[in-house]
C-alpha positions as CSV (number, residue, x, y, z in Angstrom):
1,M,-2.4,-30.8,-9.7
2,K,-4.6,-28.0,-8.4
3,S,-2.6,-25.3,-6.5
4,I,-3.2,-22.1,-4.7
5,V,-0.8,-19.5,-3.2
6,I,-2.4,-17.6,-0.3
7,Y,-0.6,-14.4,1.0
8,F,-0.9,-11.6,3.5
9,S,0.8,-8.4,2.3
10,Q,0.3,-4.8,3.1
11,T,3.2,-2.9,1.5
12,G,3.4,-5.3,-1.5
13,N,6.7,-7.1,-0.8
14,T,5.1,-10.4,0.1
15,Q,2.6,-10.0,-2.8
16,K,5.4,-9.6,-5.3
17,V,7.0,-12.8,-4.1
18,A,3.7,-14.6,-4.0
19,E,3.0,-13.6,-7.6
20,R,6.3,-15.0,-8.8
21,I,5.9,-18.2,-6.8
22,R,2.5,-18.6,-8.5
23,N,4.1,-18.0,-11.9
24,G,6.7,-20.7,-11.2
25,I,4.1,-23.3,-10.2
26,R,2.0,-22.4,-13.3
27,E,4.9,-22.9,-15.6
28,L,5.2,-26.5,-14.4
29,T,1.5,-27.4,-13.9
30,G,-0.4,-25.0,-16.1
31,N,-2.5,-23.7,-13.3
32,C,-2.2,-22.0,-9.9
33,E,-4.5,-19.6,-8.1
34,L,-3.4,-16.5,-6.2
35,A,-5.5,-15.3,-3.3
36,P,-5.2,-12.7,-0.5
37,L,-5.5,-14.2,3.0
38,K,-8.4,-12.0,3.9
39,S,-10.6,-13.3,1.0
40,T,-9.7,-17.0,1.5
41,D,-12.0,-19.3,3.4
42,P,-9.9,-21.7,5.5
43,H,-12.7,-24.2,5.3
44,Q,-12.6,-24.4,1.5
45,L,-9.1,-25.7,0.7
46,C,-10.0,-29.4,0.3
47,E,-10.1,-29.1,-3.5
48,Y,-6.4,-28.1,-3.7
49,D,-3.5,-30.5,-3.9
50,L,-0.8,-27.9,-3.1
51,I,-1.3,-25.0,-0.8
52,G,1.2,-22.1,-0.4
53,L,1.0,-19.7,2.5
54,G,3.1,-16.5,2.8
55,C,3.3,-13.4,4.9
56,P,5.7,-10.9,6.5
57,V,7.4,-11.6,9.8
58,F,6.0,-9.6,12.6
59,D,7.9,-9.5,15.9
60,Y,9.8,-12.7,15.1
61,E,6.7,-14.8,14.2
62,E,3.7,-14.9,11.9
63,P,1.2,-12.1,12.3
64,L,-1.8,-13.0,14.5
65,N,-4.2,-12.9,11.5
66,V,-2.1,-15.6,9.8
67,R,-2.0,-17.6,13.0
68,R,-5.8,-17.4,13.3
69,F,-6.1,-18.5,9.7
70,I,-3.9,-21.6,10.3
71,N,-5.8,-22.5,13.4
72,S,-9.1,-22.3,11.5
73,L,-8.0,-24.6,8.7
74,R,-10.3,-27.5,8.2
75,L,-10.6,-30.4,5.6
76,A,-7.0,-29.9,4.5
77,G,-5.5,-33.0,6.2
78,G,-3.0,-34.8,3.9
79,K,-2.6,-31.8,1.5
80,H,0.8,-30.7,0.5
81,A,1.8,-27.2,1.8
82,F,4.7,-24.8,1.6
83,V,5.5,-21.7,3.6
84,F,7.3,-18.5,2.6
85,S,8.0,-15.2,4.3
86,T,9.5,-11.7,3.8
87,H,11.3,-10.0,6.6
88,G,13.8,-7.5,7.9
89,C,16.6,-8.9,10.0
90,L,15.0,-11.7,12.1
91,P,13.7,-14.7,10.1
92,E,15.0,-17.4,12.4
93,Y,11.9,-18.0,14.5
94,F,9.2,-17.8,11.8
95,F,9.3,-21.3,10.3
96,P,9.7,-23.1,13.7
97,S,6.5,-21.3,14.7
98,V,4.4,-21.7,11.5
99,V,5.4,-25.2,10.2
100,P,4.3,-27.1,13.4
101,R,1.0,-25.2,13.4
102,L,0.3,-26.4,9.8
103,Q,1.4,-29.9,10.7
104,R,-1.1,-29.9,13.6
105,R,-3.8,-29.1,11.1
106,G,-2.8,-32.2,9.2
107,L,-0.9,-30.7,6.3
108,L,2.3,-32.1,4.9
109,V,4.8,-29.2,4.7
110,I,7.1,-29.9,1.8
111,G,9.2,-26.7,1.7
112,T,10.0,-23.3,3.2
113,R,11.7,-20.2,1.8
114,D,12.3,-16.6,3.0
115,W,13.4,-13.4,1.4
116,Y,14.8,-10.2,3.0
117,S,12.8,-7.1,2.3
118,K,12.8,-3.4,3.1
119,V,10.7,-2.4,6.1
120,Y,8.2,0.3,5.2
121,L,5.6,0.8,7.9
122,A,7.3,0.3,11.2
123,P,9.2,3.2,12.7
124,M,12.6,1.8,11.7
125,P,15.8,3.4,10.4
126,D,15.5,4.8,6.9
127,P,17.4,3.5,4.9
128,Y,16.9,0.1,6.5
129,P,19.8,-2.5,6.4
130,T,17.8,-4.6,3.9
131,E,17.1,-1.6,1.6
132,G,16.5,-2.7,-2.0
133,H,15.0,-6.1,-1.4
134,P,13.1,-7.9,-2.8
135,D,14.9,-7.2,-6.1
136,L,14.8,-8.9,-9.5
137,I,17.2,-11.6,-8.3
138,D,14.9,-12.3,-5.3
139,L,11.9,-12.5,-7.6
140,M,13.6,-14.9,-9.9
141,E,14.4,-17.1,-6.9
142,A,10.8,-17.0,-6.0
143,E,9.8,-18.3,-9.4
144,A,12.3,-21.1,-9.1
145,F,11.0,-21.9,-5.7
146,G,7.5,-22.2,-7.1
147,R,8.7,-24.6,-9.8
148,E,10.5,-26.6,-7.2
149,M,7.5,-26.9,-4.9
150,A,5.3,-28.1,-7.8
151,E,7.9,-30.7,-8.8
152,H,8.5,-31.9,-5.3
153,S,4.8,-32.2,-4.6
154,A,4.4,-34.4,-7.7
155,R,7.4,-36.6,-6.8
156,I,6.3,-36.9,-3.1
157,S,2.9,-38.1,-4.3
158,L,4.7,-40.8,-6.3
159,G,6.5,-42.0,-3.1
160,E,9.7,-40.0,-2.8
161,A,9.4,-39.4,0.9
162,A,13.1,-38.3,1.1
163,L,12.0,-35.0,-0.4
164,I,10.0,-34.1,2.7
165,P,12.1,-31.8,4.9
166,S,12.4,-32.1,8.6
167,T,10.5,-29.7,10.9
168,P,12.4,-26.5,11.2
169,I,14.1,-25.8,14.6
170,S,15.2,-22.4,15.6
171,P,19.0,-22.0,15.8
172,L,18.5,-19.5,18.6
173,E,16.7,-19.4,21.9
174,P,13.3,-17.8,20.9
175,P,12.3,-14.6,22.7
176,P,9.1,-14.4,24.6
177,S,6.2,-14.4,22.1
178,P,4.7,-10.9,21.8
179,H,1.3,-12.5,20.8
180,V,-1.5,-12.9,23.2
181,E,-3.3,-16.1,23.1
182,E,-6.4,-16.7,21.0
183,D,-8.6,-17.4,23.9
184,D,-7.4,-14.3,25.9
185,P,-10.5,-12.0,26.4
186,M,-8.1,-9.1,26.6
187,L,-6.9,-9.7,23.0
188,E,-5.6,-6.3,22.1
189,G,-2.3,-6.6,20.3
190,L,1.4,-7.0,20.7
191,Q,4.2,-5.8,23.0
192,W,5.0,-2.1,23.4
193,G,1.3,-1.2,23.4
194,Y,0.7,0.3,20.0
195,A,-3.1,0.0,20.4
196,S,-3.0,1.9,23.7
197,M,-0.9,4.7,22.1
198,L,-3.0,5.0,19.0
199,Q,-5.3,8.0,19.2
200,F,-8.7,8.5,17.4
201,H,-9.8,12.0,16.7
202,R,-13.5,11.7,15.9
203,D,-13.7,15.3,14.7
204,L,-11.1,14.6,11.9
205,C,-12.7,11.3,10.7
206,S,-14.6,11.5,7.4
207,Y,-16.5,8.2,7.8
208,P,-18.8,7.1,6.1
209,E,-17.2,8.7,3.0
210,C,-13.9,7.1,4.0
211,R,-13.7,3.5,5.1
212,L,-10.0,2.7,4.4
213,C,-9.0,1.8,8.0
214,M,-11.9,-0.6,8.4
215,E,-11.5,-2.2,5.0
216,Q,-7.7,-2.6,5.3
217,C,-7.3,-3.7,8.9
218,P,-6.0,-7.3,8.7
219,M,-7.7,-8.1,12.0
220,D,-11.0,-6.4,11.4
221,G,-10.1,-4.5,14.5
222,I,-11.7,-1.2,13.6
223,D,-15.5,-0.5,13.5
224,L,-16.5,3.1,13.0
225,T,-20.2,2.1,12.9
226,A,-20.2,1.3,16.6
227,D,-20.7,3.8,19.4
228,P,-18.2,4.4,20.7
229,P,-16.1,3.3,17.7
230,V,-13.9,0.2,18.1
231,I,-10.3,1.1,17.4
232,A,-7.5,-1.5,17.2
233,K,-9.2,-4.3,19.1
234,P,-7.6,-6.6,18.2
235,C,-4.4,-5.2,16.8
236,I,-1.2,-6.6,15.3
237,R,0.7,-3.4,15.5
238,C,1.1,-3.1,11.7
239,T,0.4,0.7,11.9
240,F,-1.4,0.5,8.5
241,C,-4.6,2.2,9.8
242,A,-2.7,5.4,10.8
243,K,-0.6,5.4,7.6
244,L,-3.7,5.1,5.4
245,C,-5.8,7.7,7.2
246,P,-6.0,10.7,4.9
247,T,-7.0,13.2,7.6
248,G,-5.0,12.2,10.7
249,A,-8.0,10.9,12.5
250,L,-6.0,7.9,13.5
251,D,-2.9,9.3,15.0
252,D,0.1,7.2,16.1
253,R,2.6,10.0,16.7
254,K,2.8,9.0,20.4
255,W,3.9,5.5,19.4
256,V,6.4,6.9,16.8
257,N,7.9,9.2,19.4
258,H,8.2,6.3,21.8
259,V,10.0,4.2,19.3
260,A,12.2,7.1,18.1
261,S,13.5,7.4,21.7
262,M,15.1,4.0,21.3
263,G,17.5,5.3,18.6
264,H,20.3,2.9,17.8
265,E,18.6,0.2,19.9
266,L,16.3,-0.5,16.9
267,I,19.2,-2.0,14.9
268,D,21.7,-3.1,17.5
269,N,25.0,-4.9,17.1
270,D,23.4,-8.3,17.5
271,L,21.1,-7.7,14.5
272,L,24.0,-6.4,12.4
273,A,26.0,-9.4,13.4
274,M,23.2,-11.7,12.3
275,L,23.1,-10.0,8.9
276,D,26.9,-10.4,8.6
277,R,26.6,-14.1,9.3
278,A,23.7,-14.4,6.8
279,E,25.9,-12.6,4.2
280,R,28.8,-14.9,4.8
281,D,26.6,-17.9,4.5
282,G,25.1,-16.7,1.2
283,R,21.7,-16.1,2.6
284,F,21.8,-12.3,2.4
285,R,23.0,-10.0,-0.4
286,R,23.8,-6.6,1.1
287,L,22.7,-3.8,-1.2
288,L,23.1,-1.0,1.4
289,P,26.6,-0.3,2.9
290,V,26.5,-0.4,6.7
291,D,27.5,3.3,7.0
292,K,24.4,4.3,5.0
293,I,21.9,2.9,7.6
294,G,19.7,5.7,8.6
295,Y,19.9,5.5,12.4
296,D,18.9,9.1,12.9
297,T,16.0,9.1,10.5
298,L,13.0,6.8,11.0
299,I,10.9,5.7,8.0
300,C,7.8,7.4,9.5
301,Q,9.7,10.6,9.9
302,T,10.8,11.0,6.3
303,Y,7.3,11.9,5.0
304,C,4.6,14.0,6.5
305,K,1.8,14.1,3.8
306,R,-1.6,12.6,4.4
307,P,-2.2,9.8,3.8
308,Q,1.3,8.6,4.6
309,W,0.8,5.4,2.6
310,V,-1.2,5.1,-0.7
311,I,-2.3,1.7,-1.7
312,G,-0.7,0.7,-5.0
313,K,1.8,3.6,-4.8
314,G,3.6,3.3,-1.5
315,L,5.1,6.0,0.7
316,N,3.6,9.5,0.1
317,R,6.8,11.4,0.4
């Protein structure tokens, strides 16, 4: 069995989970490749028997770059696939969105799994309700999931169709999708207008010496070689460009102030109730007491150094 685990990760949470899933598959089969989404050709997956795809949840669903990747899949019909995600408080809509998309590309989805994780980049309360995740227990579960997917794939290939799960259905009424459609010529991002609030200060930009924002944008939505420069078109509101910028040339303070004005609305009673239910059902292990949630301190307000995020190190506090 030849396998690959493909992942999109910016802060490292999804990558950690992907690495452990890869390790679990490799324990059982002796081989499994690990590949970032951006370096994976969606047309070259025909050589794999088992394909894993993982990413964080953005605004209830898969990020637009992941959706584009799925829509571009070719020559993968009949292959076994599994999907995994990391998220804050709202995982319910993710699999009902992603799994049918993979099925429409002809893949047989044999499993799904999600893990709670701390939110780092979005202007959310610090500490966040899912502080501390993914922890060692989560990562051990990821390895077990990898072994399970490899075993199930082998058994399904031998005819055990009962192991194939049903297509996920959201237990809740899904909110309006924040994503614009692929064929929309005004493709510029998600709700709340991050791209329109992101400011570019050319005088502070050190391009061509620095290319971080262009190289790390998951949508290839930044082009400083153009005149005028292309900034956040398209955009998935990940905020990574502004957090990586060492000089402040990409400035999202207007966006941060806008979100900060929402205060307690960022984590409302409905979200807390969902976490309570998940905890009762054994799907969530609370590591942070409710009274320690940092409603009055947003993640992006707890550090002020430039760059605000250092790849491989995290928050530059």
